[in-house]
C-alpha positions in Angstrom: -7.3 -58.6 39.6 -9.8 -58.1 36.9 -9.8 -55.4 34.3 -12.8 -52.7 35.0 -13.1 -51.8 31.1 -14.1 -48.2 29.6 -16.0 -48.6 26.6 -16.4 -46.0 23.6 -18.1 -46.0 20.5 -18.6 -43.6 17.6 -16.8 -40.2 16.3 -18.4 -37.5 18.1 -16.7 -36.2 21.5 -19.6 -35.2 23.3 -21.0 -39.0 22.9 -17.3 -39.9 24.2 -18.0 -37.9 27.4 -21.2 -38.8 28.1 -20.4 -42.6 27.4 -17.3 -41.8 29.9 -19.8 -40.6 32.5 -22.3 -43.1 32.4 -19.9 -45.8 33.0 -17.3 -44.8 35.8 -14.7 -47.8 35.8 -12.9 -48.8 39.0 -10.0 -46.1 38.0 -8.1 -47.4 41.8 -7.7 -50.6 40.0 -6.6 -52.2 36.2 -8.0 -50.6 33.7 -9.4 -51.7 30.2 -9.3 -48.4 27.5 -11.6 -50.2 24.8 -11.9 -47.9 21.5 -13.0 -50.9 19.0 -16.3 -49.2 17.9 -14.4 -45.5 17.8 -14.5 -44.0 14.3 -12.3 -41.3 14.6 -9.4 -40.0 17.3 -10.2 -36.7 18.8 -8.2 -35.0 21.1 -10.4 -36.2 24.0 -9.5 -39.7 23.0 -5.7 -39.0 22.2 -5.5 -37.8 26.2 -7.1 -40.8 27.2 -4.6 -43.2 25.4 -1.9 -40.9 26.6 -3.0 -41.2 30.1 -3.8 -44.7 29.9 0.1 -45.6 28.2 1.6 -43.9 31.2 -0.9 -45.8 33.9 -0.5 -48.9 32.5 -4.0 -49.4 31.1 -4.9 -52.1 28.6 -5.9 -50.0 24.9 -7.7 -52.1 22.8 -7.5 -50.3 19.3 -10.3 -49.3 16.9 -11.3 -51.4 13.9 -11.4 -48.9 11.4 -8.3 -48.5 9.7 -7.7 -45.0 10.2 -8.3 -44.9 13.8 -6.5 -47.8 14.5 -3.3 -46.5 12.6 -3.6 -43.0 14.7 -3.2 -45.0 18.1 -0.5 -47.5 16.7 1.6 -44.4 16.1 0.8 -43.1 19.2 1.4 -46.1 21.3 4.6 -46.9 19.5 5.5 -43.3 18.2 4.1 -41.2 20.7 2.3 -39.2 17.8 -1.0 -39.0 16.0 -0.8 -38.0 12.3 -3.4 -34.8 10.6 -4.8 -35.6 7.0 -1.9 -34.1 5.7 0.5 -36.1 6.9 1.8 -34.2 9.6 2.8 -35.1 12.9 1.0 -33.6 15.8 2.8 -35.1 19.2 0.4 -35.9 22.1 2.9 -34.8 24.9 3.6 -35.6 28.4 4.7 -32.8 30.8 4.6 -31.6 34.2 6.8 -28.8 34.7 6.5 -24.7 33.9 8.9 -25.1 30.9 6.8 -28.0 29.3 4.0 -25.9 29.1 6.0 -22.6 27.5 7.7 -25.7 25.0 4.4 -27.3 24.1 2.5 -24.1 23.6 5.4 -23.2 21.3 5.0 -26.7 18.8 1.3 -26.0 19.1 1.5 -22.5 17.7 2.6 -23.7 14.7 -0.2 -25.8 14.3 -2.3 -23.0 14.9 -0.7 -20.4 12.9 -2.4 -22.5 9.7 -5.3 -20.4 11.1 -6.2 -16.9 11.0 -4.4 -14.9 13.9 -7.3 -14.2 16.0 -8.4 -17.9 16.5 -4.7 -19.4 16.9 -4.3 -16.2 19.8 -7.4 -18.2 21.4 -6.5 -21.9 20.4 -3.2 -20.8 22.0 -4.6 -18.9 25.4 -7.0 -21.8 26.0 -4.3 -24.5 25.5 -1.7 -22.5 28.2 -4.4 -21.7 30.5 -5.6 -25.4 31.0 -1.7 -26.3 31.5 -1.1 -24.0 33.7 -3.5 -25.0 35.8 -1.9 -28.7 36.4 1.0 -26.9 37.2 -0.4 -24.3 39.7 -3.2 -25.9 41.6 -3.7 -29.6 40.4 -0.9 -31.1 42.8 -0.7 -34.2 39.6 2.3 -36.4 40.9 2.3 -37.9 37.1 1.9 -34.4 35.3 -0.4 -33.5 32.3 -1.1 -34.9 29.0 -1.7 -32.9 26.1 -3.0 -32.8 22.5 -4.3 -30.4 19.8 -6.4 -31.1 16.4 -6.8 -28.4 13.6 -9.6 -29.1 11.2 -9.1 -26.5 8.8 -12.2 -27.4 6.5 -14.7 -26.7 9.4 -12.6 -23.1 10.8 -12.1 -25.6 13.9 -9.5 -26.0 16.1 -10.2 -29.1 19.2 -7.7 -29.2 22.8 -7.7 -31.8 25.7 -5.4 -31.5 28.4 -5.5 -34.6 31.3 -4.1 -34.8 34.8 -4.1 -37.5 37.3 -4.5 -34.3 40.2 -6.3 -33.3 43.1 -9.5 -32.1 41.4 -11.1 -28.6 40.8 -13.2 -28.7 43.9 -10.6 -30.1 46.1 -8.3 -27.1 44.7 -10.9 -24.5 45.5 -11.1 -26.0 49.3 -8.0 -24.4 50.2 -9.2 -20.9 49.4 -11.2 -20.0 53.0 -13.9 -18.5 51.4 -14.9 -21.5 49.7 -14.5 -23.9 52.3 -17.9 -24.1 53.8 -19.3 -25.3 50.9 -20.1 -28.6 49.2 -18.0 -30.2 46.7 -20.0 -29.9 44.4 -20.8 -26.0 45.2 -17.0 -25.6 44.6 -17.0 -27.0 41.4 -19.8 -25.0 40.2 -18.2 -22.2 41.5 -14.3 -22.6 40.3 -16.1 -22.1 36.7 -17.4 -18.3 37.5 -15.3 -15.6 36.9 -13.0 -14.4 39.2 -12.8 -17.3 41.5 -10.0 -18.7 42.5 -7.8 -20.6 44.9 -5.3 -17.9 45.9 -6.3 -14.7 44.5 -2.5 -13.0 45.7 -1.6 -15.5 42.9 -4.5 -15.7 40.4 -7.0 -13.8 38.6 -9.3 -16.5 38.5 -10.0 -15.9 34.6 -8.4 -18.6 33.1 -10.5 -21.8 32.7 -13.5 -20.0 33.5 -13.4 -17.3 30.5 -13.2 -21.0 28.3 -16.4 -21.8 30.0 -17.9 -18.5 29.5 -16.7 -18.0 25.9 -18.2 -21.8 24.6 -21.5 -20.8 26.9 -22.2 -17.4 24.8 -21.4 -19.3 21.4 -22.4 -23.1 21.9 -25.5 -21.8 19.5 -22.7 -21.9 16.4 -21.1 -24.8 17.5 -18.4 -24.1 20.0 -18.3 -26.9 22.8 -16.5 -27.9 25.9 -16.5 -30.7 28.2 -14.6 -30.7 32.2 -14.4 -33.9 34.3 -13.2 -33.6 37.5 -13.2 -36.5 40.0 -17.1 -37.0 40.1 -17.8 -33.2 38.8 -18.7 -32.3 35.3 -19.8 -29.3 32.9 -20.5 -30.4 29.4 -21.7 -27.8 26.8 -23.2 -28.4 23.1 -25.2 -26.9 20.5 -28.5 -28.5 22.5 -27.5 -29.0 26.3 -25.7 -26.8 28.9 -24.7 -29.5 32.0 -23.2 -29.1 35.0 -23.6 -32.2 37.4 -22.2 -34.7 39.9 -21.5 -38.7 40.1 -22.2 -41.3 42.6 -18.4 -41.9 41.6 -15.1 -41.0 40.1 -15.6 -40.1 36.1 -12.1 -39.2 36.1 -9.6 -39.6 38.3 -8.5 -36.3 38.3 -9.3 -33.0 35.7 -9.8 -33.8 32.0 -10.8 -30.8 29.6 -11.3 -30.4 26.0 -12.7 -27.5 24.0 -13.9 -27.2 20.2 -13.6 -23.8 19.1 -14.4 -22.0 15.8 -13.4 -19.2 14.0 -16.8 -16.8 13.3 -16.9 -13.4 12.1 -17.5 -11.2 15.0 -17.0 -13.7 17.8 -13.9 -13.6 19.5 -12.4 -14.1 22.8 -11.3 -10.3 23.1 -15.4 -9.7 22.6 -16.1 -12.0 25.5 -13.4 -10.3 27.4 -14.8 -6.7 26.6 -18.3 -7.9 27.3 -17.6 -8.8 30.5 -15.4 -6.0 31.3 -12.1 -7.8 31.9 -10.3 -5.1 28.9 -11.6 -1.7 27.7 -12.7 -1.7 24.3 -9.8 -0.2 22.7 -7.4 -2.2 24.4 -4.8 -4.0 22.0 -3.9 -7.4 22.7 -1.0 -8.2 20.9 -1.1 -12.0 19.8 1.1 -14.4 22.1 0.9 -11.9 24.8 -0.5 -12.8 28.3 -4.3 -11.5 28.4 -4.3 -7.8 30.7 -5.9 -9.2 33.3 
């Protein structure tokens, strides 16, 4: 069987996501992940490599020295280096205890920014990992990575799984079974929509989506690719569409959050009526829904 090749180029995650969406490869066969012209390793690329290692994909490394070295560390040591020579693991997990363990590791990274963004980043990353455990039914677990950009006061995190996808998960709720797959995907991005309302509030992934959409003008971004459905949000566009074939054999999520004055996840929760204005949120506690 010949390799199906996925070619990514450049340094920008939104561009990477569009390249992936334009060229859905044959995920059921042998895959070659060609990163030859990638100039920077973002968490989006990191989880692609993590999944590729687990699935036996052929990985063509970048030609440029720094991103090539990143990939070398990931492939051979399972780690990725920041510019400050810290090692941030590209983690692979599949159990509830992994979520807590990974959250504690990434908390040490996020604490290098102020407490507000630390809370938001940790909340977002934990919610994405929890979603895999609660909804994805991914037999191979999930891959997670995050990066801190101090000078830009930004944090990026990504989680990828090989599960049933967002639309198929929501189909288990009788209220949404009559919808088309793409309608269910869009519905799942709305607040208070969940597969099982007796166990979940439906305010995890949708909170991140809404927060990024509200603040995309200042540079917040997000990407969700789940089987043939996708959501892509940047300063210049906010898209929710579907593809003729799988864009990803599970669900891949990536978010970029910025620390800006008077912009916080707590403000977003208040705006949406999820918490009272004087309700205190203690760092690293569960959100009060």
